[in-house]
Structure formats: structure tokens, C-alpha cells
C-alpha positions in Angstrom: 26.4 -17.6 11.7 25.6 -19.8 8.7 25.2 -18.1 5.3 21.7 -17.8 3.9 21.0 -20.0 0.9 19.9 -18.4 -2.4 16.9 -20.4 -3.3 15.0 -20.9 -6.5 11.7 -22.7 -6.2 11.3 -25.5 -8.8 8.6 -28.0 -9.6 11.0 -30.9 -8.9 11.7 -29.6 -5.4 8.0 -29.2 -4.6 7.4 -32.8 -5.7 10.3 -34.0 -3.5 9.0 -31.9 -0.6 5.5 -33.3 -0.9 6.9 -36.8 -1.1 8.9 -36.1 2.1 5.8 -34.9 3.9 3.8 -37.9 2.7 6.5 -40.4 3.9 7.3 -38.4 7.1 10.9 -37.9 5.9 11.5 -35.2 8.5 15.3 -35.2 8.1 15.0 -34.4 4.3 12.5 -31.6 5.0 14.6 -30.0 7.7 17.9 -30.3 5.8 16.5 -29.0 2.5 15.1 -25.9 4.3 18.1 -25.3 6.5 19.6 -21.9 5.8 16.9 -20.9 3.4 15.6 -17.3 3.9 12.2 -17.3 5.7 10.7 -15.2 2.8 11.6 -18.1 0.4 10.1 -20.7 2.8 6.9 -18.6 3.0 6.7 -18.7 -0.8 7.2 -22.5 -0.7 4.3 -22.9 1.9 2.1 -20.9 -0.4 2.5 -23.6 -3.0 1.5 -26.4 -0.5 -2.0 -27.2 0.7 -2.8 -26.3 4.3 -2.1 -29.6 5.9 1.3 -29.8 4.2 2.2 -26.2 5.2 1.2 -26.8 8.9 3.3 -30.0 8.9 6.4 -28.1 7.7 5.9 -25.3 10.2 5.6 -27.7 13.1 8.9 -29.4 12.1 11.0 -26.2 12.1 12.3 -24.3 15.1 9.9 -21.9 16.7 12.0 -18.9 15.9 12.1 -19.8 12.2 8.4 -20.7 12.1 7.5 -17.3 13.8 9.5 -15.4 11.1 7.8 -17.4 8.4 4.3 -16.4 9.7 5.3 -12.8 9.5 6.3 -13.2 5.8 3.0 -14.9 4.8 0.5 -12.9 2.9 -2.6 -12.0 4.9 -5.0 -14.6 3.4 -2.5 -17.5 3.8 -1.7 -16.3 7.4 -5.4 -16.3 8.4 -5.8 -19.9 7.1 -2.7 -21.0 9.0 -3.6 -19.5 12.3 -7.1 -21.0 12.1 -5.5 -24.4 12.0 -3.3 -23.9 15.1 -4.2 -24.4 18.7 -4.0 -21.4 21.0 -1.0 -22.7 22.9 0.8 -23.6 19.7 0.3 -20.2 18.2 1.3 -18.5 21.5 4.6 -20.3 21.4 5.3 -18.7 18.0 4.0 -15.3 19.1 6.5 -15.4 22.0 9.3 -15.3 19.4 8.1 -12.2 17.6 8.4 -8.5 18.2 5.3 -7.0 19.8 4.2 -5.1 16.6 4.4 -8.2 14.4 2.5 -10.2 17.1 -0.2 -7.5 17.2 -0.5 -7.6 13.4 -1.3 -11.3 13.6 -3.6 -11.3 16.6 -5.7 -8.5 15.1 -6.7 -10.9 12.3 -8.3 -13.3 14.9 -11.7 -13.2 16.5 -11.7 -11.7 20.0 -12.2 -15.0 21.8 -9.4 -16.8 20.1 -7.1 -13.8 20.4 -7.6 -13.7 24.2 -6.9 -17.4 24.4 -3.6 -16.9 22.6 -2.6 -14.0 24.8 -3.4 -15.9 27.9 -1.0 -18.7 26.8 1.9 -16.3 26.2 4.9 -17.1 28.5 6.2 -13.5 28.7 3.9 -11.3 30.8 5.6 -8.1 29.6 5.1 -9.1 26.0 1.4 -9.8 26.5 1.0 -6.4 28.1 2.8 -4.8 25.2 0.6 -6.5 22.7 -2.6 -5.5 24.5 -1.4 -1.9 24.5 -0.7 -2.0 20.7 -4.1 -3.6 20.0 -5.7 -0.4 21.3 -4.4 1.7 18.5 -5.6 1.9 14.9 -3.4 -0.4 12.9 -2.5 2.3 10.4 -1.5 4.9 13.0 1.9 5.4 14.5 0.7 3.6 17.7 -0.4 0.6 15.6 2.8 0.5 13.6 5.3 0.8 16.5 7.1 -1.9 18.4 7.5 -1.9 22.1 11.0 -3.5 21.9 13.6 -0.7 21.9 16.6 0.4 23.9 16.4 3.4 26.2 19.0 5.0 28.6 18.4 7.3 31.5 20.2 10.7 31.2 21.6 10.2 34.7 23.3 6.9 33.9 27.0 6.7 33.3 28.6 4.8 30.4 29.1 1.6 32.5 25.5 1.5 33.6 24.3 2.2 30.1 26.3 -0.6 28.6 25.0 -3.1 31.1 21.4 -1.9 30.4 22.0 -2.2 26.7 23.1 -5.8 27.1 20.0 -6.6 29.2 17.5 -4.8 27.0 19.1 -6.0 23.7 17.9 -9.6 24.4 14.4 -8.6 23.2 15.5 -6.2 20.4 16.4 -7.7 17.1 17.9 -4.6 15.5 19.5 -1.7 17.3 19.1 1.5 15.3 19.2 4.1 18.1 19.5 4.4 21.9 16.8 6.8 23.1 17.5 9.0 26.1 14.8 9.6 28.7 14.5 11.3 32.1 13.2 9.7 35.3 9.6 10.1 34.1 10.3 8.4 30.7 10.0 11.7 28.8 12.0 11.5 25.6 15.0 13.8 25.6 17.1 12.7 22.6 19.3 9.9 21.4 22.9 8.7 21.8 24.9 6.7 19.4 26.8 3.5 20.3 29.9 5.1 18.9 29.7 7.9 21.5 29.1 5.5 24.3 32.0 3.3 23.4 34.4 6.2 23.0 33.4 8.0 26.2 35.1 7.3 29.5 33.4 4.9 31.9 32.1 7.5 34.3 30.8 9.9 31.7 27.1 10.6 32.1 24.7 10.2 29.2 23.4 13.7 29.8 26.8 15.0 28.7 26.9 13.1 25.3 23.4 12.7 24.0 22.0 14.6 21.1 18.8 16.5 22.0 17.8 17.1 18.4 15.5 14.2 17.6 12.4 13.7 15.4 9.6 11.9 17.1 5.9 11.2 16.3 2.8 11.0 18.4 0.9 7.7 18.7 -2.1 9.1 16.8 -0.2 10.2 13.7 -1.5 8.6 10.5 0.9 6.0 9.0 1.2 7.9 5.7 2.5 10.9 7.5 5.0 8.7 9.4 6.1 7.2 6.1 6.6 10.7 4.6 8.7 11.8 7.6 11.0 8.7 7.5 11.4 9.2 3.7 12.1 12.9 3.9 14.7 12.6 6.7 16.1 9.2 5.6 15.4 7.6 8.9 15.8 3.9 9.8 13.8 4.2 13.0 11.5 6.7 14.6 10.6 7.1 18.3 6.9 7.3 19.2 5.6 9.3 22.2 2.3 9.7 23.9 0.4 12.9 24.7 2.8 13.5 27.6 5.9 13.1 25.5 6.7 9.8 27.2 8.6 7.3 25.0 6.2 4.4 24.3 7.7 2.7 21.2 9.6 2.9 18.0 8.8 2.4 14.3 11.4 0.8 12.1 11.8 1.1 8.3 10.6 -2.4 7.6 7.3 -1.6 9.2 6.9 1.4 7.0 7.8 -0.5 3.8 5.1 -3.0 4.7 2.6 -0.1 5.1 3.6 1.5 1.8 3.3 -1.9 0.0 -0.2 -2.5 1.4 -1.4 1.1 0.5 0.1 0.7 -3.0 -1.9 -2.5 -3.5 -5.1 -0.8 -2.2 -4.6 2.1 -4.5 -3.9 -0.1 -7.5 -7.0 -2.1 -6.8 -9.0 1.1 -6.5 -7.6 2.5 -9.7 -8.6 -0.7 -11.6 -12.1 -0.7 -10.1 -11.8 -3.4 -7.5 -13.9 -2.4 -4.5 -12.4 -4.7 -1.8 -9.1 -6.1 -0.7 -8.8 -9.4 -2.6 -6.1 -11.9 -3.5 -5.8 -14.2 -6.5 -6.2 -17.1 -4.1 -9.6 -15.9 -2.8 -12.8 -17.7 -3.7 -14.6 -17.1 -7.0 -17.5 -15.5 -5.2 -15.3 -13.1 -3.2 -13.3 -12.0 -6.3 -16.5 -11.6 -8.3 -18.1 -9.6 -5.6 -15.1 -7.2 -5.5 -15.0 -6.7 -9.2 -18.7 -6.6 -10.1 -19.6 -3.1 -8.8 -17.4 -1.2 -11.1 -17.9 -3.6 -14.0 -21.7 -3.0 -13.6 -21.1 0.7 -13.7 -19.1 0.2 -16.9 -21.9 -1.8 -18.4 -24.5 0.8 -17.4 -22.2 3.5 -18.9 -22.0 1.5 -22.1 -25.8 1.1 -22.3 -26.1 4.9 -21.8 -23.5 5.4 -24.5 -25.6 3.2 -26.8 -28.6 5.4 -25.9 -26.6 8.6 -26.9 -25.7 7.0 -30.3 -29.3 5.9 -30.8 -30.4 9.4 -30.1 -28.2 10.7 -32.9 -29.1 7.9 -35.2 -30.7 10.2 -37.8 -27.5 12.1 -38.1 -25.4 8.9 -38.4 -27.6 7.7 -41.2 -26.9 10.9 -43.2 -23.2 10.8 -42.6 -22.1 7.2 -41.9 -18.5 8.2 -41.6 -19.2 9.8 -38.2 -19.5 6.3 -36.7 -15.9 5.5 -37.8 -14.5 8.0 -35.3 -16.5 7.0 -32.2 -13.8 4.7 -30.9 -11.2 7.4 -31.4 -13.1 9.9 -29.4 -13.9 7.5 -26.6 -10.4 6.1 -26.3 -8.8 9.6 -26.3 -11.2 10.9 -23.6 -10.5 7.9 -21.4 -6.7 8.2 -21.8 -6.7 12.0 -21.1 -8.9 11.6 -18.0 -6.7 8.8 -16.5 -3.5 10.8 -17.2 -5.0 13.9 -15.5 -6.4 12.1 -12.5 -3.2 10.0 -12.0 -1.1 13.2 -11.7 -3.5 14.8 -9.3 -3.7 11.6 -7.1 0.1 11.4 -7.1 0.3 15.1 -6.0 -2.3 14.6 -3.3 -0.4 11.6 -2.0 2.9 13.5 -1.6 1.3 16.2 0.7 4.2 18.5 0.2 3.9 22.1 1.6 5.2 23.3 -1.7 2.3 21.7 -3.7 0.0 23.9 -5.7 -3.4 24.9 -4.3 -6.5 23.1 -5.8 -7.1 26.3 -7.9 -3.5 26.3 -9.2 -3.8 22.6 -10.1 -7.0 23.3 -12.0 -5.5 26.2 -14.0 -2.4 24.2 -14.7 -4.4 21.2 -15.9 -6.5 23.5 -18.1 -3.4 24.9 -19.8 -2.0 21.4 -20.4 -5.3 20.4 -21.8 -5.4 23.4 -24.2 -1.9 22.5 -25.5 -2.8 18.8 -25.9 -6.2 19.6 -27.4 -4.7 21.9 -30.1 -2.0 19.4 -31.0 -4.3 16.4 -31.1 -7.2 18.2 -32.8 -4.9 19.6 -35.5 -3.3 16.2 -36.1 -6.8 14.6 -36.5 -7.9 17.3 -39.0 -4.8 16.6 -41.2 -5.2 12.8 -41.1 -9.0 12.9 -41.8 -8.6 15.3 -44.7 -5.4 14.1 -46.4 -5.3 10.4 -45.4 -9.0 9.5 -45.4 -9.9 12.0 -48.2 -12.8 13.7 -46.4 -13.8 17.3 -46.9 -12.3 20.1 -44.9 -15.5 20.8 -43.0 -15.7 17.1 -41.9 -12.1 17.1 -40.8 -12.5 20.3 -38.9 -15.6 18.8 -37.2 -13.7 15.8 -36.0 -10.7 17.9 -34.9 -12.8 20.4 -33.0 -14.7 17.5 -31.4 -11.4 16.0 -30.4 -10.3 19.4 -28.9 -13.5 19.7 -26.9 -13.2 16.1 -25.6 -9.6 16.6 -24.5 -10.7 19.7 -22.5 -13.7 18.0 -21.0 -11.7 14.8 -20.1 -8.9 16.8 -18.5 -11.4 18.8 -16.5 -13.1 15.6 -15.2 -9.7 14.0 -14.5 -8.5 17.0 -12.5 -11.6 18.0 -10.6 -12.9 14.6 -9.6 -9.9 13.5 -7.4 -9.9 16.9 -5.8 -13.6 16.7 -4.9 -13.3 13.2 -3.6 -10.2 14.1 -1.5 -12.1 17.1 -0.1 -14.9 14.8 1.2 -12.4 12.3 2.6 -12.8 9.7 -0.1 -9.8 7.9 -1.5 -9.1 9.8 -4.7 -7.4 6.8 -6.3 -10.9 5.4 -7.2 -11.3 8.3 -9.6 -8.5 6.9 -11.8 -10.4 3.8 -12.8 -13.7 2.9 -14.4 -15.4 6.0 -13.0 -13.4 8.5 -15.0 -13.3 6.2 -18.1 -17.1 5.7 -18.1 -17.9 9.3 -17.4 -15.6 10.5 -20.2 -17.1 8.0 -22.6 -20.6 9.4 -22.1 -19.6 13.0 -22.1 -17.2 12.5 -25.0 -19.9 11.0 -27.2 -22.3 13.8 -26.3 -19.7 16.4 -27.1 -18.7 14.6 -30.3 -22.2 14.4 -31.7 -23.1 17.8 -30.5 -20.2 19.4 -32.4 -21.0 17.3 -35.5 -24.7 18.2 -35.5 -23.8 21.9 -35.1 -21.1 22.1 -37.8 -22.4 19.6 -40.3 -26.0 20.9 -39.9 -27.6 17.4 -39.6 
């Protein structure tokens, strides 16, 4: 096996590659990419235009091109498969595991998808893909692959080794050999080491391990990821309602799921309401960003209305205006910190997690400590550094204390309420919390000032 090249994409290489494509220098293109990791080749194709990327894909071996398709980001993948004929795409799908093939085909319209499946050479693979397409893509059934190695409990070691050799032709990585009965019910697993060390006539029923964690096809992907993380598993068998072995989930599938969910949560936390990429059109990106930006603008206008309402007080004590940014920024920071911790706790779903009421009380106690410290610090700075009277410093400090309490309350309660109603709590950590805290913070700030300063 040839070693994989370490590859660093450079402007000079891209120029040489484009020149090779333009002059049809196929030998240079093939030689320059020989031994390069498919993930690096996918990154190269992302830098080319669509015609150039398709040209390179068609030059490479089908097994390599198939692996490259799997590595492409979703937007690039959609563009590539739109340019390919059904028979051409089917030749690449034939080289993939069923779960990867299903992930690609689900991105296609139904008619084109059926054309590709009809052109697949392996009937068993097409049947497997059709079965996987029935499941939700983020469930255990949607994540599993149909390629795995099983052994019947009644086989002896010789029979098992022969079956492993036969089945392994379609399995890229062998993590476990699952043991089933005559009706394909999952019984346990057996390691290659035990098979190799056992005598040739030893039955699998005598050496397999019955203790085995499995998941049902309907289990949510996040729960599957948590099980694999908790028990440090490289693969996980999937069973149907009758406990029949129907597939396996490998760690690379779970890593892909975790990455996608992290990107979705990050976009939600930053106020992007749809799944977008930097390469998307200006209209699509703007459409995804505008809803929360519009909420922020509306919140800002409402904040201006609050300031305008207290204009008379501001005219009497102009110094109050100087501390408006301090109050707004602190409220936003406290709210985001509180909501982020709650979202992280909700995502872990540990049985040892606090109840919602315990989380609320704990958040309140944290807010009390932070509020006292920040409020006291502000009083000292306002009085001794800015040379204001004590009553003014106490006013700003008390307002800061109240804002910290209010922001912590909003940041703790909002994700819990959203989670209760089945809404992604990550959206509470973005502009929603910040905007709400700005408005309430200003109202609290001016309310305390009007009360203590008698204006």
C-alpha cells in the first residue's frame, strides 16, 4: 500500500492544476493527485469551478472519486451531483457504503434518485439503500450502514472464517463480528482474536460474548452519540423492533453528526435561522441572517423609545447617559453566559443533571454573588474614579445588581422553556437573549435611577 502524501494547497499548485485542465494534461493531473488524501482532494475541488471539478473527478479512479464525493461539503456535493448523469453517479455510488450512498441520494429530487438507483450494478446495495432512505436521516436507522459482518451461533470456526472472508469484501472496516441466531436475532459479539485462537471445530455459541449494547432503529442520533461517547465504542449494532440485526453505526458517522449539529447550534446561537454556507448566494445568506437582525433593530428602536421616555430625567442628570452602554453590555454578557451553561447541560442529558427547579435556584445564587461583586465594584469606581456623589454611585451599583439578576433569570429560564416546548434552546443564546436583556436592562436602570435620585 502506497503511503498517503501530506499535502498543502498552494496558489502555485492551483494555477498549475487549472493549466493542466485547460490543456488536457491528464498525466500531470493524475500524477499530482496520486496518493493525496481524498479529504485534501475535496478541498482542492472546492477551489475550482464546477466544470474543472467535474473534469478532475472523471479522470480519477471510481473508488477515489466516490470517496471524494463523501468528503465534499453539502453545498458543493449538490452542485456536483447535479452535473452528473444518472449512470455516471450510479457507478460512484456502487463504490460506497450504503449509509454514505443514502446520504448523497437523499439530497436529490425523487425522480433523479430513482434513476440513479435503477442504474446501480449491485442489486443488494440498491435494496439496502432503499431501506435506509425510509428512516429519518438523524435517527439510528438513518445513520447505520448495511455493510457489517455477522456469524451464526451454530457455525464452527472454519465456517465463520470463510464467511468473514466472503462478507469482508463489502466491509471497509471490521470493528466487531456480530453473532445472530437462525432468525437473525442479535445475540452478542465475538472478537477476531477469539476466533483465531479457537480450535477449528469450536462453535461460535461457545466463545461469543452475550453482553452487547445495541440501539433500535428509531433512536435519535444525539442519544446514539451519547451512548458511543459514554462507552467509548467504535461501532454499535442497530436492531429493529423484533431485535433482528439490521445494520451498524460506526464512529465516523457519529463524528459527522456531531459536527453538523455543532454547526447548526453555532448558527442558531449567532442568530442565523437557516443552514447556510459562505459559498451560498447573497440572497440566501441575507435571508438567513435578516430575521434576527431585524429583531435586533426592532429591539434597538424600542430601547430608544425607553430612553426617550426617560428624557426628562436624563436632562436633569446628564451623567446617567454615560452608563447606558455599561448596563446594556453587562446584561447581554450575563444572559449569554447563563443560557450557554443551561444549553450545554440540556445537551448532555445526563441522569445526574439537576432538575429545572435546581438549575433555576443555582442560577439565582450565582447571579446574587455576581451581582453583589459587580455592583460593589461599580459603586467604588463611580464614586472614587469618576468623582460622583455616593447616592449616584449607589444608584448605578444597585441598577447593575438588578440588571445582573434579571439577565441571569432570562438566560436561565428561556432555554428551559424553549426545551420544554421542543424548540432548540440554542437559539436563546443569540440575539433573542441580548435584545431582551437590553430592553429590560434599560427599563430597570432608569427605574432604579428615577426612584433613588427622585427625578
